[in-house]
N, C-alpha and C positions, 0 to 999 in steps of 0.2 A: 327561694322566695316566690318565684312564679308559680310553683306547684301548689303552694298554700292557697293561692287565690281560688283555684278550681275547687278545692276541698270545701271552701266556704259555701259553695252552691249546694253541695250534696250532703254534707254531714249535719245531722240534727244536733243542736246544742240542747241538751236535756233541760227540762224545766223543773224548778223547785217549787213545791206547793206545800202549804201547811195542811190543807185538806181540799177536798173536791169543791170547786166553786159552786155557788148556788145557781148561777146561770152559766151555761156552757160557753157563752161568749166572753165571760169575764176571766181572762187568763192573766196570771201573775207573771212578772218579768222573768227573763231568762237568767240562768246561772251557769256555772261550768261544771256542775255535777256530772259524773259519768253514769252510764246506764247501770253499771253494777251496783251503785249506791242508790239507785232511784226506784226501779220497778219492784218494790217490796210490799206494796199494799194495793188493794183494788182502787183506792183513790188515786194512786200514782198512775195506773193505767188509764183511768177516766180523764185525768188531767192531761196526760200525753195525747189522748184522743182529742180533747178540746183544743190543744195546741195545733193539731193537724188541720183543724178548720180555719185557723187564723190566716194562713197565706191566701186562702180563698177570699176572705174578706178584704185582704190587702190588694189582691188582683183586681177586684171590681171597683175598688175605691182609689187608692193612690196609684195603682197600676193602670188606671184608665182603660180597662178592657173594652169599654164602649168604643174607644178609638180604633182598636184593631178589628172589631167585629161589626160595628155599625157605621161609623164614619168612613170606613173603607168602602162601604157599599154605596148604592145609589140613593139610600134613604136620607143621609145627612151629609152636610158639608160644614163650612165655617164662615165666619165673618172675617174681614181683613182690614180693620180700621187702622191699625198701627203697624202691621207687618210682623207682629210677634207670633210666637208659636210655630216657627219654621218646621220643626220636626213633625208636628201634627199635620201641617199642610202637605208635607211630603207623602204621608200615609194616605191622605185623602186623594191625592192626585197621581198616585203611583210613581212617585219620584223618590222612593225610599233609598237613602244611602246606607252603606254598611255601618256607618258610625251613628246612625239614628238611634237614640237611646231607648225608645219605647219598646221595641221587640225584646232587647236584652233584659229590660226591667221585668217584663212578663216572664221570660225564660227563668230568671233567677228566682222569682217568687214561686213559680210552678215547681221547680226542683227543690225548693225549700220545703214545700208541702209533701213532695214525694219522699224526701229524706226522712221527714217526721213519720210518715206512714210506714216506711220500711223498718225503721227502728222499732216502732210499736208492734208491727207484725212479727218481727224477729223475736221479740220478748214474749209475745203471746204464744209462740210455738212451744216454749219450754216451761212456762209458768204453771204452777199447781195451785195458785192462789185464788183463781176465779172459778165460780160455778159455771157449768157448761152453757147455760142460757146467757149469762152476762158476757162470757167470753165470745160467744157467737155474735152478739149484738155489737160489741166493740170491734171485733174482727170484720164484720160486715161493713161497718162505717169506714174503717181504715182502707179496705179494698175499694169501696165506692170512691172515696176521696182520691186515692192514688190514681185510679184510672180516669177520674174526671180531669185531673191535672194532665194526664197523658193524652186524653182525647183533645183537649185544647191545644196541647203542644204539637201533636201530629198534624192537626189541621192547619196550624199556623206555620210550622217549619218543615213538615214532611219527615224525612229521616232524622231521628233524634236518638240520644243515648237511652238505652233501656236499663235502668238501675233498679234492681229488685232486692238488694241487700243493703244493710247499713255500710257506709263508706267511712272508714276510720283512719286510713293511712294515705300517704301521698301516692304510693304505688297502686293501691286500690282505686284511687280517684282517676288515675290516668287509664287504667284498664277499663273502667266504667265509662270513660269519656267518648269511646268510639261510638259513632252513630250506627244504628241498625236500620234495616229497610222498614218502610211504612207497614208492610204486611205483618211483620213480626210484632210491631207495636200494637196493631189492631188485634192480633191473636191474644195478647195479654189483656187488652181492654175487654174483649168479649168474655174471656174467662173470669176476670175480676168481677164484672157486673153480674154475670150469671151466678157466681158463688155468693156475691153480696145479696142478691135477691133471695137466695135460699136461706140466708141467716138473719135478715133484717125483719123487724116487726112491721105490721101494717100502719101503725101510728104510735105516737108518744103522748104523754100528758105532762102537765106542769112545766117546769123549766127545761125539760127535754124536747119540747115542741120546737121544730125547726131542724132537728137532726135528720140524716138520710134515712129513708124508709124503704120498704120493699117496692112500693110504687115508684119511688125515685130511681132505684136501680133498674127496674124494668123499663122505665121511660128512656133512660140513657142508653140502655142496651138496644132499645128499639131504634133510636136515632143512629146509633152505630151501624145497625143492620141495614137501615135505609141508606146510609152513606156507602156501605159496601154493596148495595143493591141486592141484598139478601131479603127479598120482600116477604117470602113465606115466614122467615124467622122474625122479621119485624112485626108481622101480623100476630104471630103467636105471643110475642112479648106484650104487645099493646092490648090484646084481648084478655090478658091476665091482670090488667091494672084495674083495681076495684076500690070503691070507697070514696070516690071523688065525684064532683058535679060542678056545673057552671053556676056561678052566682047569677041571680036574676038580672042584675044591671052591670054593664061594663064599668060604669063609674065607681061602683063599690070596690072594685079591685084596687083602686089607687087611693083609697081612704086608709090611713095608717091603722085605724082601729080594726081593719079587716085583714091585717097581715096573717099569713099562715091559715088562710080560710079553707073551706071545703074544696075550692078550686086550686089551691096551691099544692103542687107536688114537691117542689124543692125550691127554696129561695135563700139567698145569702142574707144572713141575719145582721141587722144593725139596730141600734136603740139609743135614744137619748136618755133612757131611764137608768143607765148604769153610771151616770155621773162623770163621764169623760168624753171628750171629743173623739178619742180613739175608737169608741164603739158606735159613734153616730155615722150616718152617711152624709155625703155632701155633693151628690151628683149635680144638683141644680146650680151650684156655683160655677160650674163649667158650662151649663146649658143655657143660662139666661143671656139675652143679647148683650153685646159688648158696648154698652152705652151708659153714660153716667145717669143714675136714677133708675135704671131698669131693675137692678137687684133689689133696691128698697121697695119698689112698687110690686114686684112679683113675689119675692121671698121674705121681704121685711128687713133685709140687711144688705149692705153693700156687697157686691159680688167680687170685687177686686178689679184689677185692670190688666191690660196686656192679654196674655194667653190664658188667664184664669177664667175667662168667660168667652162667650161667642162661639162655642164649639158644639158639635153634634146638632147643628142647626138643620131643621128639616129642609130638604131641597124642594124646589118648585114641583118637580116630578112626583115627589112623595105626597105633597099637598094635593096635587091633581089626581092622584091614584084612587082617592076615596070616591065611592059612588054617591050620587045624590041621596040625602037622608040617612047616610051612615052615621049612627050616633057616636062612633068611635073617634071621628075626626076632631070634634071640638073638645073631647076628653083627652086626646093624645097630644094635640098641637094647640098652643096658645099663640096669640098675636099681641105684641107690645107696640103701641103707637109712639113713634119718636116725636116728642113735642116740637122739635125744631124743624122737622121736615114733613110731618104728617104721614110718614110711610109706616105701614104695618110690618113689623119684623117678626117672623115665626120663631118659635122655640118649643122644645120638648117640655111638656108640662105634666107628664105622668107622675113624676117623682117630686111632687111639690108639697111636702108635709113639714114645714119649718119647725125647728125646735126652739129652745129658749135663748140660744146664743148663736152668734155668727159661726158658720160652718157646722152647726149641729142640726142635722135633719133626721127624720124618723122613718125614712123609707127603707124597706128591704129591696133587694134586687132579685126579681124572679128569674129563675133559670128555666123551670118548667111549670106550666099551668095545664089544667085539664083540657082547655081548648086546644092546646098544642097536641095533646094525645089524640083528640078527635080528628084533627087535621092530618096528623101523621098516618093514622089508620085509614082515613079516607084516601090518602095518597097511595099507600101501600096496596090497598085493595084494587085501586084502579090500575096500578102497574102490573098486577097479576091478571088483569083482564077487565076491560070496560063492560059494565052492565048497565043498560039504560034504566035510570031511576031506581037503581039498586041501593044496597046498604051504604056505599060510598057517598051517594047523593044525600042520604039521610044525615050522615055524620057532618058533611059540609054544611048542610042547611041548619043544623042545630046552632052552629057558630054564627051564621049569617042572621038567623032569626033574633038572637040576643042583641045583635047590632041594629035591629030595626029594619032589616032587609028581607025581601021576599025570597021564596025558594027558587033555586035554579033547577031546571028539569032537563030531560034529554032533548027538549025542543031547542033550548039554548046551547046545551053542551052535547054535541051530536056524536062525539067519538072520544077515544082515549086521550088524544092530544089536547082537545079543547077542554076536557075535564082537568087534565094535568095543569093547564095554564090557569084555570079557575082556582085550583087549590093553591098554586104559587101566589096568585094575587091575594087570596084570602089570608094566607100566612103573612104576607107583607103588611097588610093593614091591621090584622088582629094582633100580631106580635111586634108591631113597629116599636123601635127604640129599646127592645129587650135583648139585643145582641144575637139575633138569629139570622138576619138578612144575608150577611156575607157568606156564612156557612151554608145557607140554603142555596145561594147561587153556585157555590162550589159543588155541593152535593148533587145538584140537578144539571151540572155541566152547562150552566148558563152564564157563568161569570164573564167570559170574554165577550160574548154577544151583548149582554146587558150593559157592561161597563164601557165598552167602546161607544155605544150610542149615548150613554150617560155623559161621557167625557165630551163628546161633540156638543151636546146640549149645554153643558156647564160652560164650556169655552165660548159659546155664542152669547151666553148671558153675562159672563163676568170677564171684564177686560183685564183684571189683575192676575188671572191664572197664567203661569209661565207657559211658553210655547212648547216646552218639552213634556208637558203633563199628558197623562193617559196614553203615552206612546208605547208603553210595555205593560200590558195588563198581567202582571205577575200573580200567579195563583198562590205563591208562598212568599213569606217574608224572608229577608236575608238572614241566614244563620248568624248568630252573634259572632262578630269578628274576634272578640276576645277569646271565645272558646276555641275557635279555629287556630289562633296563634298559640294558645297554650298547648293544645294537643300536638301541633307541629313542632313546638320547641322540645317536646319530650321524645320525638322520634329521631 
């Protein structure tokens, strides 16, 4: 019985579809069909590919990925009006216990996606149903998604199981359960993204807009290479990304009518237009202040109570990090005035496009935008060698200028380290609340330094923070306890 639990993480339950969905978000419920009775038409392959995107949507929505990637950092924290949401508080304050439910929830969702990708790739190897072009595009997306899940996993847990084939038996599940070294996982990720980039198109049209493209694969490859400190390889990938541009106004990015714009490289797709809460986003219901009336005033519907709201709240340090006249500040952070106290309470407001019903919102979650590419390229060029007022300066200033800020020059940034710090600052304010900050701190080896100082500041400001907070700035989350127990029970 114990062994069957682990299989549920890794085995894809194949989907039954009457035909290919009109929109690739619109996935029909699961059945117990086997792969032998399923992959018999091109529509079957497309439907299985659509299903491989679903765990990604779940990770960023019900999986609360913002908690692991943003609230973990110095960008956001939480309100503590009623003491609820203990598991989320632990993550914010580096008090994560082994039984904390949030890392295992993410773990399960990610391996769900990996399992789906593996089964799809396995059946693509032998099929003769698909034309070469169609097969390449499907395979490229499956490779992209598999390694996007792995990229998240390896940064969150470190050593993880590397599962590359469908898992269909108990014995296979336990063989696959052994963790491998981080370097081995990254080797797969680099190979997958490189191959995906060679197979994927530059863009899509119609209902296929939002799928992974060549630019998305190259952007992810570049961030992986930056993480591995392979700066030459990062530059090569970034310089091959074409067809994108900055929108004229930062505010336009957060208008739902501009989803999948010319600046968008890859974003998790949500929609209120598909007639179900399942396909809508709901981030703002967690982000609005935890006070009666705040939800109705900000998003038009009650946000809920307890731990359903008052999270991912901008820290004072985050608020203070914006330069004077930075247009991004008022677009990214809102303030709700508590009528009982007159106190202004900050909240993330980027994702505030309410839908027709409670918990229905129309925001996508951006994973990569073109401004991120410009900043990564600026960073990589500087790491290869500081050049006063060189190309790296020009890239950095493109992002600053859109925000209403003046150019930085070698007068202000006199050497490689000062330029490095300027890029880190620019990434923080440009990509605030888009789930980059914690991973940026890890990638640049700044997590301990920044989070120790952040913890001291937080504890000075907030009397309710437990005394054992921020004592161990762990760079990884605890590996899910259940997975450890299950593998031990089989040995």
